[in-house]
Every structure is written in structure tokens, then in C-alpha cells.
C-alpha positions as a Markdown table, in Angstrom:
| # | Residue | x | y | z |
|---|---|---|---|---|
| 1 | Met | 0.0 | 0.0 | 0.0 |
| 2 | Ser | 1.4 | 3.4 | -1.0 |
| 3 | Arg | 2.0 | 6.0 | 1.7 |
| 4 | Thr | 0.0 | 9.2 | 1.8 |
| 5 | Ile | -1.2 | 11.9 | 4.2 |
| 6 | Phe | -4.6 | 11.3 | 5.6 |
| 7 | Ala | -6.6 | 14.4 | 6.7 |
| 8 | Arg | -10.1 | 15.1 | 7.9 |
| 9 | Pro | -11.2 | 18.7 | 7.8 |
| 10 | Gly | -12.0 | 20.1 | 11.2 |
| 11 | Ile | -10.6 | 17.0 | 12.9 |
| 12 | Gly | -6.9 | 16.3 | 12.2 |
| 13 | Ala | -4.4 | 14.6 | 10.0 |
| 14 | Thr | -1.7 | 11.8 | 10.2 |
| 15 | Ala | 1.2 | 10.4 | 8.1 |
| 16 | Arg | 4.0 | 7.9 | 8.5 |
| 17 | Ile | 7.5 | 9.5 | 8.0 |
| 18 | Leu | 10.3 | 7.5 | 6.4 |
| 19 | Gln | 13.7 | 9.2 | 6.0 |
| 20 | His | 16.9 | 7.6 | 4.7 |
| 21 | Gly | 19.2 | 10.7 | 5.1 |
| 22 | Glu | 20.1 | 12.5 | 8.3 |
| 23 | Gln | 19.9 | 16.1 | 7.1 |
| 24 | Glu | 19.1 | 18.9 | 9.5 |
| 25 | Met | 15.8 | 20.6 | 8.5 |
| 26 | Val | 15.9 | 24.2 | 9.7 |
| 27 | Arg | 13.0 | 26.5 | 10.6 |
| 28 | Met | 10.3 | 23.9 | 10.2 |
| 29 | Pro | 6.9 | 25.4 | 11.0 |
| 30 | Met | 4.4 | 23.4 | 13.2 |
| 31 | Asp | 1.1 | 24.9 | 12.2 |
| 32 | His | -1.1 | 22.6 | 14.4 |
| 33 | Ala | -0.7 | 20.9 | 17.7 |
| 34 | Val | 1.0 | 17.5 | 17.0 |
| 35 | Leu | 2.1 | 14.3 | 18.7 |
| 36 | Ile | 5.0 | 12.4 | 17.1 |
| 37 | Met | 5.8 | 8.8 | 18.0 |
| 38 | Val | 9.3 | 7.7 | 17.0 |
| 39 | Arg | 9.2 | 4.1 | 15.8 |
| 40 | Gln | 12.8 | 3.7 | 14.5 |
| 41 | Gly | 15.8 | 5.8 | 15.0 |
| 42 | Ser | 15.7 | 9.0 | 17.0 |
| 43 | Lys | 14.8 | 12.7 | 16.6 |
| 44 | Ile | 16.6 | 15.9 | 17.7 |
| 45 | Leu | 14.6 | 19.1 | 18.1 |
| 46 | Arg | 16.2 | 22.5 | 18.5 |
| 47 | Trp | 14.4 | 25.8 | 19.3 |
| 48 | Gln | 15.3 | 29.0 | 21.0 |
| 49 | Gly | 18.7 | 27.8 | 22.2 |
| 50 | Arg | 17.2 | 24.6 | 23.6 |
| 51 | Glu | 17.5 | 21.0 | 22.4 |
| 52 | Cys | 15.9 | 17.6 | 23.1 |
| 53 | Leu | 16.4 | 14.1 | 21.9 |
| 54 | Ile | 13.4 | 11.8 | 21.3 |
| 55 | Lys | 14.5 | 8.2 | 21.2 |
| 56 | Gln | 13.0 | 5.1 | 19.6 |
| 57 | Gly | 9.7 | 4.2 | 21.2 |
| 58 | Glu | 9.3 | 7.7 | 22.8 |
| 59 | Ala | 6.9 | 10.5 | 21.9 |
| 60 | Val | 6.9 | 14.3 | 21.9 |
| 61 | Ala | 4.1 | 16.8 | 21.9 |
| 62 | Ile | 4.5 | 20.1 | 20.1 |
| 63 | Ala | 2.3 | 23.2 | 20.5 |
| 64 | Ala | 0.9 | 24.9 | 17.4 |
| 65 | Gly | 2.8 | 27.8 | 16.0 |
| 66 | Gln | 6.3 | 26.6 | 16.8 |
| 67 | Val | 9.3 | 26.8 | 14.4 |
| 68 | Leu | 11.9 | 24.1 | 15.0 |
| 69 | Asp | 15.2 | 22.8 | 13.6 |
| 70 | Val | 14.7 | 19.0 | 13.2 |
| 71 | Thr | 17.2 | 16.2 | 12.6 |
| 72 | Asn | 15.9 | 12.6 | 12.1 |
| 73 | Leu | 18.6 | 10.0 | 12.9 |
| 74 | Arg | 18.5 | 6.6 | 11.4 |
| 75 | Pro | 19.0 | 3.4 | 13.5 |
| 76 | His | 22.2 | 1.5 | 12.9 |
| 77 | Glu | 20.4 | -0.5 | 10.2 |
| 78 | Gly | 17.4 | 0.7 | 8.4 |
| 79 | Val | 15.6 | 4.0 | 8.0 |
| 80 | Tyr | 14.2 | 6.6 | 10.4 |
| 81 | Glu | 10.5 | 6.1 | 11.0 |
| 82 | Ser | 7.9 | 8.0 | 12.9 |
| 83 | Val | 4.1 | 8.6 | 12.9 |
| 84 | Trp | 2.6 | 12.0 | 13.5 |
| 85 | Leu | -0.9 | 13.0 | 14.5 |
| 86 | Asn | -2.2 | 16.5 | 14.6 |
| 87 | Trp | -5.4 | 18.1 | 15.7 |
| 88 | Gln | -7.3 | 20.9 | 14.0 |
| 89 | Pro | -7.9 | 24.0 | 16.2 |
| 90 | Glu | -11.7 | 23.5 | 16.1 |
| 91 | Leu | -11.4 | 20.1 | 17.8 |
| 92 | Ile | -9.0 | 21.3 | 20.5 |
| 93 | Glu | -11.4 | 24.2 | 21.2 |
| 94 | Gln | -14.3 | 21.8 | 21.5 |
| 95 | Tyr | -12.3 | 19.6 | 23.8 |
| 96 | Ala | -11.6 | 22.6 | 26.1 |
| 97 | Ala | -15.3 | 23.5 | 26.1 |
| 98 | Asp | -16.4 | 20.0 | 27.0 |
| 99 | Tyr | -13.7 | 19.1 | 29.5 |
| 100 | Gly | -12.6 | 22.5 | 30.9 |
| 101 | His | -9.4 | 24.4 | 30.6 |
| 102 | Ala | -6.1 | 23.2 | 32.0 |
| 103 | Arg | -3.8 | 25.1 | 34.3 |
| 104 | Asp | -0.7 | 24.4 | 32.3 |
| 105 | Tyr | -0.4 | 24.0 | 28.5 |
| 106 | Val | 2.4 | 22.7 | 26.3 |
| 107 | Arg | 4.3 | 25.9 | 25.6 |
| 108 | Asp | 6.5 | 24.7 | 22.9 |
| 109 | Val | 8.1 | 21.2 | 22.9 |
| 110 | Leu | 7.3 | 18.6 | 25.6 |
| 111 | Pro | 9.0 | 15.2 | 25.5 |
| 112 | Ile | 6.7 | 12.5 | 26.9 |
| 113 | Gly | 8.9 | 9.5 | 26.9 |
| 114 | Thr | 7.6 | 5.9 | 26.6 |
| 115 | Leu | 3.8 | 5.6 | 26.8 |
| 116 | Pro | 1.7 | 2.8 | 28.2 |
| 117 | Ala | 0.6 | 0.0 | 25.8 |
| 118 | Ala | -3.1 | 1.0 | 26.1 |
| 119 | Phe | -2.1 | 4.6 | 25.0 |
| 120 | Asn | -0.4 | 3.1 | 21.9 |
| 121 | Leu | -3.5 | 1.1 | 21.1 |
| 122 | Ala | -5.7 | 4.2 | 21.3 |
| 123 | Tyr | -3.1 | 6.1 | 19.2 |
| 124 | Asp | -3.3 | 3.4 | 16.5 |
| 125 | Gly | -7.1 | 3.6 | 16.6 |
| 126 | Ala | -7.0 | 7.3 | 16.0 |
| 127 | Leu | -4.6 | 6.8 | 13.0 |
| 128 | Ala | -6.8 | 4.1 | 11.6 |
| 129 | Ala | -9.9 | 6.4 | 11.9 |
| 130 | Leu | -8.2 | 9.2 | 10.0 |
| 131 | Ser | -6.9 | 6.9 | 7.3 |
| 132 | Asp | -10.3 | 5.2 | 6.5 |
| 133 | Ala | -12.7 | 7.9 | 5.6 |
| 134 | His | -14.7 | 5.4 | 3.5 |
| 135 | Asn | -15.6 | 3.2 | 6.4 |
| 136 | Val | -15.2 | 5.4 | 9.5 |
| 137 | Pro | -17.6 | 8.4 | 9.9 |
| 138 | Asp | -16.3 | 11.8 | 10.8 |
| 139 | Ala | -18.1 | 11.5 | 14.2 |
| 140 | Ile | -16.1 | 8.4 | 15.1 |
| 141 | Ala | -12.8 | 10.0 | 13.9 |
| 142 | Arg | -13.6 | 13.1 | 16.0 |
| 143 | His | -14.3 | 10.9 | 19.0 |
| 144 | Arg | -11.0 | 9.0 | 18.6 |
| 145 | Leu | -8.9 | 12.1 | 18.4 |
| 146 | Thr | -10.8 | 13.5 | 21.4 |
| 147 | Glu | -9.9 | 10.3 | 23.2 |
| 148 | Met | -6.3 | 10.9 | 22.4 |
| 149 | Leu | -6.5 | 14.4 | 24.1 |
| 150 | Leu | -7.9 | 12.6 | 27.1 |
| 151 | Trp | -5.1 | 10.1 | 27.2 |
| 152 | Leu | -2.6 | 13.0 | 26.9 |
| 153 | Ala | -4.3 | 14.8 | 29.7 |
| 154 | Gly | -3.7 | 11.8 | 31.8 |
| 155 | Gln | 0.0 | 12.3 | 31.1 |
| 156 | Gly | -0.2 | 15.9 | 32.0 |
| 157 | Val | -0.2 | 17.1 | 28.4 |
| 158 | His | -2.7 | 19.8 | 27.4 |
| 159 | Phe | -2.8 | 21.8 | 24.2 |
| 160 | Arg | -3.9 | 25.4 | 24.4 |
| 161 | Pro | -7.2 | 26.1 | 22.6 |
| 162 | Gly | -6.8 | 28.9 | 20.1 |
| 163 | Thr | -3.5 | 30.3 | 18.8 |
| 164 | Pro | -2.4 | 33.8 | 18.3 |
| 165 | Val | -3.4 | 34.8 | 14.7 |
| 166 | Thr | -0.8 | 36.7 | 12.7 |
| 167 | Leu | -1.1 | 37.9 | 9.1 |
| 168 | His | 1.7 | 35.5 | 8.1 |
| 169 | Ser | -0.1 | 32.6 | 9.8 |
| 170 | Arg | -3.3 | 33.4 | 7.9 |
| 171 | Ile | -1.4 | 33.6 | 4.6 |
| 172 | Arg | 0.4 | 30.3 | 5.4 |
| 173 | Gly | -3.0 | 28.6 | 5.9 |
| 174 | Leu | -4.4 | 29.9 | 2.6 |
| 175 | Ile | -1.3 | 28.8 | 0.6 |
| 176 | Ala | -0.9 | 25.5 | 2.4 |
| 177 | Ala | -4.5 | 24.6 | 1.5 |
| 178 | Ala | -3.7 | 24.8 | -2.2 |
| 179 | Pro | 0.1 | 25.2 | -2.7 |
| 180 | Ala | 0.0 | 24.7 | -6.5 |
| 181 | Asp | -2.4 | 27.6 | -7.1 |
| 182 | Ala | -1.0 | 30.7 | -8.8 |
| 183 | Trp | -0.7 | 32.7 | -5.6 |
| 184 | Asn | 0.3 | 36.4 | -5.8 |
| 185 | Gly | -0.2 | 39.6 | -3.9 |
| 186 | Pro | -3.5 | 40.6 | -5.5 |
| 187 | Ala | -5.0 | 37.1 | -5.0 |
| 188 | Leu | -4.0 | 36.9 | -1.4 |
| 189 | Ala | -5.1 | 40.5 | -0.7 |
| 190 | Ala | -8.6 | 39.7 | -2.1 |
| 191 | Gln | -8.8 | 36.6 | 0.0 |
| 192 | Leu | -8.0 | 38.6 | 3.1 |
| 193 | Ala | -10.2 | 41.6 | 2.2 |
| 194 | Met | -7.4 | 44.2 | 2.2 |
| 195 | Ser | -5.3 | 46.1 | -0.3 |
| 196 | Glu | -2.1 | 44.6 | -1.6 |
| 197 | Ala | -0.2 | 47.5 | -0.3 |
| 198 | Thr | -1.6 | 46.9 | 3.2 |
| 199 | Leu | -0.9 | 43.2 | 3.0 |
| 200 | Arg | 2.8 | 43.8 | 2.1 |
| 201 | Arg | 3.2 | 46.5 | 4.7 |
| 202 | Arg | 1.8 | 44.4 | 7.5 |
| 203 | Leu | 3.9 | 41.4 | 6.4 |
| 204 | Ala | 7.0 | 43.6 | 6.5 |
| 205 | Gly | 6.0 | 44.6 | 10.0 |
| 206 | Glu | 6.1 | 40.9 | 10.9 |
| 207 | Gly | 9.6 | 40.6 | 9.4 |
| 208 | Met | 8.5 | 38.8 | 6.2 |
| 209 | Ser | 8.1 | 39.3 | 2.5 |
| 210 | Leu | 5.3 | 37.7 | 0.5 |
| 211 | Ser | 7.7 | 36.0 | -1.9 |
| 212 | Glu | 9.8 | 34.5 | 0.9 |
| 213 | Leu | 6.6 | 33.2 | 2.7 |
| 214 | Leu | 5.2 | 31.7 | -0.5 |
| 215 | Ile | 8.5 | 29.8 | -1.2 |
| 216 | Asp | 8.7 | 28.7 | 2.4 |
| 217 | Val | 5.2 | 27.3 | 2.6 |
| 218 | Arg | 5.6 | 25.4 | -0.7 |
| 219 | Met | 9.0 | 24.0 | 0.3 |
| 220 | Ser | 7.8 | 22.9 | 3.7 |
| 221 | Tyr | 4.8 | 21.2 | 2.0 |
| 222 | Ala | 7.2 | 19.5 | -0.5 |
| 223 | Leu | 9.4 | 18.2 | 2.3 |
| 224 | Thr | 6.3 | 16.7 | 4.1 |
| 225 | Leu | 5.3 | 14.9 | 0.8 |
| 226 | Leu | 8.9 | 13.6 | 0.4 |
| 227 | Gln | 8.9 | 12.1 | 3.9 |
| 228 | Ser | 5.2 | 10.9 | 4.0 |
| 229 | Thr | 4.3 | 9.7 | 0.5 |
| 230 | Asp | 5.7 | 7.6 | -2.3 |
| 231 | Arg | 5.0 | 10.2 | -5.0 |
| 232 | Pro | 7.9 | 10.7 | -7.4 |
| 233 | Val | 9.7 | 14.0 | -7.0 |
| 234 | Ser | 8.5 | 15.2 | -10.4 |
| 235 | Gln | 4.9 | 15.0 | -9.1 |
| 236 | Ile | 5.8 | 16.6 | -5.8 |
| 237 | Ala | 7.2 | 19.5 | -7.7 |
| 238 | Leu | 3.9 | 20.0 | -9.5 |
| 239 | Asp | 2.0 | 19.6 | -6.3 |
| 240 | Ala | 4.1 | 22.4 | -4.7 |
| 241 | Gly | 3.4 | 24.7 | -7.7 |
| 242 | Tyr | 6.5 | 24.1 | -9.9 |
| 243 | Glu | 6.1 | 22.9 | -13.5 |
| 244 | Ser | 9.9 | 22.5 | -13.8 |
| 245 | Pro | 11.5 | 19.8 | -11.6 |
| 246 | Ser | 14.9 | 21.4 | -12.0 |
| 247 | Arg | 13.6 | 24.8 | -10.8 |
| 248 | Phe | 11.9 | 23.1 | -7.9 |
| 249 | Ala | 15.1 | 21.2 | -7.0 |
| 250 | Ile | 17.0 | 24.5 | -7.0 |
| 251 | Arg | 14.5 | 26.2 | -4.7 |
| 252 | Phe | 14.4 | 23.2 | -2.4 |
| 253 | Arg | 18.2 | 23.0 | -2.1 |
| 254 | Lys | 18.4 | 26.8 | -1.4 |
| 255 | Arg | 15.7 | 26.4 | 1.4 |
| 256 | Phe | 17.1 | 23.3 | 3.1 |
| 257 | Gly | 20.7 | 22.9 | 1.9 |
| 258 | Phe | 20.2 | 19.5 | 0.3 |
| 259 | Ala | 18.5 | 18.0 | -2.7 |
| 260 | Pro | 14.9 | 16.7 | -2.6 |
| 261 | Thr | 16.1 | 13.1 | -3.3 |
| 262 | Ala | 18.5 | 13.2 | -0.3 |
| 263 | Ile | 15.4 | 12.6 | 2.0 |
| 264 | Arg | 14.9 | 9.2 | 0.2 |
| 265 | Gly | 18.5 | 8.2 | 0.5 |
| 266 | His | 20.0 | 9.0 | -2.9 |
| 267 | Gln | 21.5 | 12.0 | -4.7 |
| 268 | Arg | 20.9 | 12.9 | -8.3 |
| 269 | Thr | 22.1 | 15.7 | -10.5 |
| 270 | Phe | 19.3 | 17.5 | -12.3 |
| 271 | Ala | 19.1 | 18.3 | -16.0 |
| 272 | Thr | 16.7 | 21.0 | -17.0 |
| 273 | Gly | 13.3 | 19.4 | -17.7 |
| 274 | Ala | 14.4 | 16.0 | -16.3 |
| 275 | Val | 12.0 | 13.9 | -14.4 |
| 276 | Ile | 13.4 | 13.2 | -10.9 |
| 277 | Ala | 12.4 | 9.9 | -9.4 |
């Protein structure tokens, strides 16, 4: 069965990560609250001068809105493997309304360590619900992801409902929903009901330019596809909004410092117009 990213609008998403290389991926945005279970190898997370190591069999909870440097380390033999599960903000807000607000929330990164077998069974059930939209109704998927929040609460892990909304986060959300669309200043300004000049001025006030943000969202999306799906790189280039695989590869290398194919354990040189597999 080919790998893919499974998502349910308003509920959450999941994917299985496989990575052959051990490249450091800098400035990785975490748009939603996420729980990562490391199945093989280990993971190093760095943020704001801090660092933590998540070993094989351990888990880590990450709050929405974080930007991290990530290195996935392979085991002695084999490839790095993990599974991530994220929650849409609506579900976390509903959970807080139903079960009350916590005193302490995950502020950034919270290593959890090894979890009980019953927790892992519930986690697998949530993953299965997200991945089988044909047979599992949304109500059941929502229930299983809420169950995971209850399990995490038992471990002292609570995700804060709602996140600070910045202009760049709103733009990230629009682009991430359709990375291949022909996004530009006028199109985004129309979506946000403001003038293009206001959009660019406010973005500059947040220390960003529209072109840099567009490239960053598309490259982050492409990296996720490289790790979580079996699509050929040529198709991923199209999915990320690039008709030319070679142009995509140049952009990707500039953003991350390594070629797209390095994630899958092999290096290739790129000829203009070549199909990258």
C-alpha cells in the first residue's frame, strides 16, 4: 500500500514518515498541535537555544505555532520512521469547552517518553480512523482524536485552545490549502479583504516578505510529501506549484541545503526538464 497523508477537515491529520538521510531541516513550522511517535531511530529538536532528543519508542508533543530545527537520525540499520498525528484547532477548542481548561499547557516542545501499551492502542485507533474515511464516519474519527486528548491529559499534556493569529499565519493557511495555485499579492489580498499595499506593509512589519513566505510554505509542503508519501519528486514539484522539476530542486536546495532526493537516500544531479524519481 502506497503511503499518503490522511486528513479530515476540522478534525486532524496523520502520516508515516520515512527518511533515509540524516539532514538537518531548519526553521520547520508546526502549524497545528502535533504528537509524534518515533518508531525507528531518534529525533533531535532544537528551538530558542534549547534541544531535546526523542529516542526510539518515545513520543513528543509540540504546540501549534512553533518553528523548530529538526534532525531525524536513522538506526544502525534501516531508516528513520515515525508517525505524527495533529489536531485541527476546532477540535481542541471543542475539547476545552467539553472538559474544561487546564492550568498548564504545552508551551513549545514537551518530550513525553515511553507511553503505556493502552495509550499506543488508542493512538493506532486514531490513526486508523483518520486513514479510513470510506468506512469510519467523521463523528467516530472526531471521537477517537478527542480520546487521544484525554489520554494525553492523563500524562499531564494539554494543548492550548486557540493560537495567536498573525497575518503571516493566515497567509500560510491559505497557501498550504492549495500550494499549486497561482498565488500572488492581488489574489491573497482579495482573500483577506485588504489592499495589496496593506498586506505587504503588514507582512513587512512581521519581518517577512510575500515571496519568501510563498516559497517557504511550498518547500515545507514538499518536504512533508517527500517524507510521508511515495510520490515521485516530479509529481511533488507539480503539487508544490512548480512545473519544472529542476527549478523546484534549486528552490528546495536553497531552502534546506540538500537535494529533494536526499530525503529518500540518494543523490541525483538535475538536468533541465528532467524527471526526478
